[in-house]
C-alpha beads as a LAMMPS data file, in Angstrom:
LAMMPS data file: protein, C-alpha beads

196 atoms
195 bonds

1 atom types
1 bond types

-500.0 500.0 xlo xhi
-500.0 500.0 ylo yhi
-500.0 500.0 zlo zhi

Masses

1 110.0

Atoms # bond

1 1 1 0.000 0.000 0.000
2 1 1 1.524 3.312 -1.029
3 1 1 0.940 6.348 1.163
4 1 1 0.764 9.751 -0.560
5 1 1 3.784 11.926 -0.018
6 1 1 3.553 15.237 1.823
7 1 1 5.090 18.450 0.517
8 1 1 8.520 17.977 2.088
9 1 1 8.988 14.601 0.293
10 1 1 8.584 12.410 3.356
11 1 1 5.855 9.868 3.883
12 1 1 3.030 10.408 6.357
13 1 1 3.580 6.883 7.692
14 1 1 6.228 5.930 10.226
15 1 1 6.411 2.329 8.901
16 1 1 9.178 1.979 6.247
17 1 1 7.366 -1.019 4.709
18 1 1 4.453 1.192 3.710
19 1 1 6.613 2.764 0.997
20 1 1 7.608 -0.632 -0.432
21 1 1 6.414 -1.528 -3.884
22 1 1 3.718 -4.216 -4.094
23 1 1 5.473 -7.310 -5.449
24 1 1 2.617 -9.806 -5.188
25 1 1 3.031 -12.470 -7.867
26 1 1 0.420 -13.348 -10.408
27 1 1 -1.041 -16.805 -9.907
28 1 1 0.854 -18.007 -13.013
29 1 1 4.195 -17.016 -11.457
30 1 1 3.643 -18.638 -8.078
31 1 1 5.392 -21.890 -7.288
32 1 1 3.279 -25.010 -6.758
33 1 1 2.351 -25.948 -3.191
34 1 1 4.983 -27.928 -1.361
35 1 1 2.590 -30.351 0.317
36 1 1 2.606 -33.835 -1.101
37 1 1 -0.391 -36.006 -1.979
38 1 1 0.607 -38.221 0.943
39 1 1 -0.419 -35.531 3.407
40 1 1 -3.594 -34.520 1.631
41 1 1 -5.302 -37.916 1.869
42 1 1 -6.677 -39.428 5.017
43 1 1 -4.716 -42.511 6.138
44 1 1 -6.826 -45.576 5.458
45 1 1 -6.063 -49.269 5.893
46 1 1 -7.211 -52.144 3.740
47 1 1 -7.374 -55.646 5.180
48 1 1 -6.265 -58.755 3.298
49 1 1 -6.305 -62.456 4.075
50 1 1 -3.603 -64.700 2.638
51 1 1 -3.563 -68.267 3.853
52 1 1 -4.674 -68.187 7.494
53 1 1 -3.201 -64.748 8.245
54 1 1 -4.619 -61.222 8.205
55 1 1 -2.613 -58.310 6.821
56 1 1 -3.292 -54.624 6.563
57 1 1 -1.822 -52.035 4.231
58 1 1 -2.059 -48.270 4.639
59 1 1 -3.339 -47.277 1.188
60 1 1 -2.837 -43.502 0.999
61 1 1 0.921 -43.897 0.491
62 1 1 0.425 -45.696 -2.808
63 1 1 -2.497 -43.799 -4.371
64 1 1 -0.342 -42.273 -7.093
65 1 1 1.278 -45.596 -7.941
66 1 1 -1.726 -47.820 -8.622
67 1 1 -5.236 -47.312 -9.965
68 1 1 -6.281 -50.523 -8.180
69 1 1 -5.175 -49.107 -4.829
70 1 1 -6.728 -45.727 -5.612
71 1 1 -10.090 -47.353 -6.441
72 1 1 -9.899 -49.558 -3.342
73 1 1 -9.091 -46.509 -1.190
74 1 1 -12.065 -44.568 -2.590
75 1 1 -14.430 -47.542 -2.182
76 1 1 -13.386 -48.147 1.430
77 1 1 -13.593 -44.440 2.248
78 1 1 -17.125 -44.216 0.809
79 1 1 -18.100 -47.382 2.672
80 1 1 -16.823 -45.991 5.984
81 1 1 -18.838 -42.802 5.419
82 1 1 -21.945 -44.826 4.557
83 1 1 -21.529 -46.969 7.688
84 1 1 -21.288 -43.832 9.842
85 1 1 -24.489 -42.458 8.312
86 1 1 -26.495 -45.683 8.350
87 1 1 -25.653 -48.509 10.724
88 1 1 -27.278 -51.132 8.494
89 1 1 -24.740 -50.604 5.671
90 1 1 -22.605 -53.748 5.303
91 1 1 -18.815 -53.406 5.085
92 1 1 -17.182 -54.061 1.737
93 1 1 -14.306 -56.548 1.463
94 1 1 -11.098 -54.996 2.715
95 1 1 -12.691 -52.306 4.840
96 1 1 -12.540 -54.123 8.187
97 1 1 -10.489 -56.958 9.699
98 1 1 -13.725 -58.930 9.992
99 1 1 -14.291 -58.560 6.237
100 1 1 -10.885 -58.866 4.511
101 1 1 -10.121 -59.234 0.816
102 1 1 -9.266 -62.917 0.412
103 1 1 -6.217 -63.434 -1.811
104 1 1 -6.754 -66.884 -3.295
105 1 1 -3.570 -68.640 -4.310
106 1 1 -1.346 -66.316 -2.244
107 1 1 0.436 -67.805 0.752
108 1 1 0.817 -65.896 3.980
109 1 1 4.622 -65.965 3.512
110 1 1 4.309 -64.410 0.039
111 1 1 2.089 -61.658 1.406
112 1 1 4.460 -61.078 4.319
113 1 1 7.439 -60.792 1.924
114 1 1 5.503 -58.532 -0.424
115 1 1 4.385 -56.123 2.296
116 1 1 7.827 -56.112 3.888
117 1 1 9.466 -55.258 0.578
118 1 1 6.815 -52.675 -0.294
119 1 1 6.815 -50.829 3.028
120 1 1 10.564 -50.954 3.678
121 1 1 11.327 -49.929 0.089
122 1 1 8.926 -47.008 0.401
123 1 1 10.205 -45.868 3.781
124 1 1 13.928 -46.273 3.289
125 1 1 14.355 -46.045 -0.472
126 1 1 16.274 -49.063 -1.723
127 1 1 17.720 -50.125 1.642
128 1 1 15.896 -53.427 1.692
129 1 1 17.960 -56.376 0.529
130 1 1 15.907 -58.152 -2.105
131 1 1 18.568 -60.889 -2.323
132 1 1 17.269 -62.416 0.910
133 1 1 14.230 -63.697 -1.019
134 1 1 14.437 -66.861 -3.077
135 1 1 13.769 -66.670 -6.802
136 1 1 10.334 -68.260 -6.334
137 1 1 9.442 -65.804 -3.549
138 1 1 10.542 -62.901 -5.724
139 1 1 8.445 -64.183 -8.637
140 1 1 5.415 -64.488 -6.343
141 1 1 5.934 -60.895 -5.161
142 1 1 6.213 -59.756 -8.787
143 1 1 2.904 -61.481 -9.498
144 1 1 1.229 -59.554 -6.645
145 1 1 2.796 -56.280 -7.807
146 1 1 1.356 -56.883 -11.292
147 1 1 -2.035 -57.794 -9.840
148 1 1 -2.165 -54.509 -7.907
149 1 1 -0.635 -52.369 -10.658
150 1 1 2.457 -51.386 -8.647
151 1 1 4.781 -51.120 -11.642
152 1 1 7.606 -49.433 -9.701
153 1 1 7.751 -52.407 -7.338
154 1 1 7.415 -54.918 -10.155
155 1 1 10.381 -53.312 -11.923
156 1 1 12.502 -53.254 -8.746
157 1 1 11.818 -56.927 -8.118
158 1 1 12.540 -57.854 -11.739
159 1 1 15.808 -55.935 -11.569
160 1 1 16.727 -57.825 -8.396
161 1 1 16.247 -61.120 -10.252
162 1 1 18.760 -60.074 -12.928
163 1 1 17.136 -62.457 -15.442
164 1 1 19.830 -62.194 -18.138
165 1 1 22.330 -63.793 -15.742
166 1 1 19.905 -66.508 -14.584
167 1 1 19.466 -69.999 -15.956
168 1 1 17.391 -70.611 -19.090
169 1 1 14.963 -72.606 -16.921
170 1 1 14.247 -69.591 -14.687
171 1 1 13.846 -67.315 -17.713
172 1 1 11.382 -69.829 -19.217
173 1 1 9.499 -70.023 -15.916
174 1 1 9.302 -66.207 -15.690
175 1 1 8.172 -66.024 -19.327
176 1 1 5.362 -68.511 -18.749
177 1 1 4.320 -67.044 -15.397
178 1 1 4.075 -63.454 -16.647
179 1 1 3.220 -64.134 -20.305
180 1 1 6.184 -62.026 -21.431
181 1 1 9.189 -63.322 -23.343
182 1 1 12.333 -63.168 -21.203
183 1 1 14.079 -65.931 -23.143
184 1 1 17.328 -65.357 -24.954
185 1 1 17.932 -66.619 -28.471
186 1 1 19.388 -70.060 -27.620
187 1 1 17.467 -70.761 -24.401
188 1 1 14.938 -73.182 -25.897
189 1 1 17.673 -75.116 -27.723
190 1 1 19.634 -75.358 -24.460
191 1 1 16.578 -76.523 -22.531
192 1 1 15.583 -79.135 -25.131
193 1 1 19.020 -80.600 -25.817
194 1 1 20.532 -80.490 -22.319
195 1 1 20.210 -83.868 -20.604
196 1 1 18.566 -83.869 -17.190

Bonds

1 1 1 2
2 1 2 3
3 1 3 4
4 1 4 5
5 1 5 6
6 1 6 7
7 1 7 8
8 1 8 9
9 1 9 10
10 1 10 11
11 1 11 12
12 1 12 13
13 1 13 14
14 1 14 15
15 1 15 16
16 1 16 17
17 1 17 18
18 1 18 19
19 1 19 20
20 1 20 21
21 1 21 22
22 1 22 23
23 1 23 24
24 1 24 25
25 1 25 26
26 1 26 27
27 1 27 28
28 1 28 29
29 1 29 30
30 1 30 31
31 1 31 32
32 1 32 33
33 1 33 34
34 1 34 35
35 1 35 36
36 1 36 37
37 1 37 38
38 1 38 39
39 1 39 40
40 1 40 41
41 1 41 42
42 1 42 43
43 1 43 44
44 1 44 45
45 1 45 46
46 1 46 47
47 1 47 48
48 1 48 49
49 1 49 50
50 1 50 51
51 1 51 52
52 1 52 53
53 1 53 54
54 1 54 55
55 1 55 56
56 1 56 57
57 1 57 58
58 1 58 59
59 1 59 60
60 1 60 61
61 1 61 62
62 1 62 63
63 1 63 64
64 1 64 65
65 1 65 66
66 1 66 67
67 1 67 68
68 1 68 69
69 1 69 70
70 1 70 71
71 1 71 72
72 1 72 73
73 1 73 74
74 1 74 75
75 1 75 76
76 1 76 77
77 1 77 78
78 1 78 79
79 1 79 80
80 1 80 81
81 1 81 82
82 1 82 83
83 1 83 84
84 1 84 85
85 1 85 86
86 1 86 87
87 1 87 88
88 1 88 89
89 1 89 90
90 1 90 91
91 1 91 92
92 1 92 93
93 1 93 94
94 1 94 95
95 1 95 96
96 1 96 97
97 1 97 98
98 1 98 99
99 1 99 100
100 1 100 101
101 1 101 102
102 1 102 103
103 1 103 104
104 1 104 105
105 1 105 106
106 1 106 107
107 1 107 108
108 1 108 109
109 1 109 110
110 1 110 111
111 1 111 112
112 1 112 113
113 1 113 114
114 1 114 115
115 1 115 116
116 1 116 117
117 1 117 118
118 1 118 119
119 1 119 120
120 1 120 121
121 1 121 122
122 1 122 123
123 1 123 124
124 1 124 125
125 1 125 126
126 1 126 127
127 1 127 128
128 1 128 129
129 1 129 130
130 1 130 131
131 1 131 132
132 1 132 133
133 1 133 134
134 1 134 135
135 1 135 136
136 1 136 137
137 1 137 138
138 1 138 139
139 1 139 140
140 1 140 141
141 1 141 142
142 1 142 143
143 1 143 144
144 1 144 145
145 1 145 146
146 1 146 147
147 1 147 148
148 1 148 149
149 1 149 150
150 1 150 151
151 1 151 152
152 1 152 153
153 1 153 154
154 1 154 155
155 1 155 156
156 1 156 157
157 1 157 158
158 1 158 159
159 1 159 160
160 1 160 161
161 1 161 162
162 1 162 163
163 1 163 164
164 1 164 165
165 1 165 166
166 1 166 167
167 1 167 168
168 1 168 169
169 1 169 170
170 1 170 171
171 1 171 172
172 1 172 173
173 1 173 174
174 1 174 175
175 1 175 176
176 1 176 177
177 1 177 178
178 1 178 179
179 1 179 180
180 1 180 181
181 1 181 182
182 1 182 183
183 1 183 184
184 1 184 185
185 1 185 186
186 1 186 187
187 1 187 188
188 1 188 189
189 1 189 190
190 1 190 191
191 1 191 192
192 1 192 193
193 1 193 194
194 1 194 195
195 1 195 196
């Protein structure tokens, strides 16, 4: 705010900031907000059953990484709101520990490994040692990552396998499991003509 000058050239205000030029930026020139999506979404858990064990995953951390998780988060959030408004609303799978999403064909150890890798990788950024998992455990975790659309995790796990340096049998297994060709040019010949 500029204060009109008096005849002697001095300002009528005692505050030196009143004479400062207005430097407010246009909205186009302003920097984007520094808050992350992580802090703008309410923390919300989803419950899963693998084998005989219950697991929960805090979904808001992974909303930007997976449309499956984003849809699940929104569905559970809407269900929680509906339950608060009307007591007769049934919970949807995943919203409560008494109504988990049942992961058929996934062992409790696979789910434990997957969640450990996912949460430690997210928290500490590549400090988890993926070499402590067997090749089969890693492939099972890759399958879950694909199922949930977590491509960053799928890629990390694939990189940890280092398929080009693995045996032709493992590359064939990975190719069949994920319906993607990981075989090298002579792998089939090696597999067919190598005695057991």
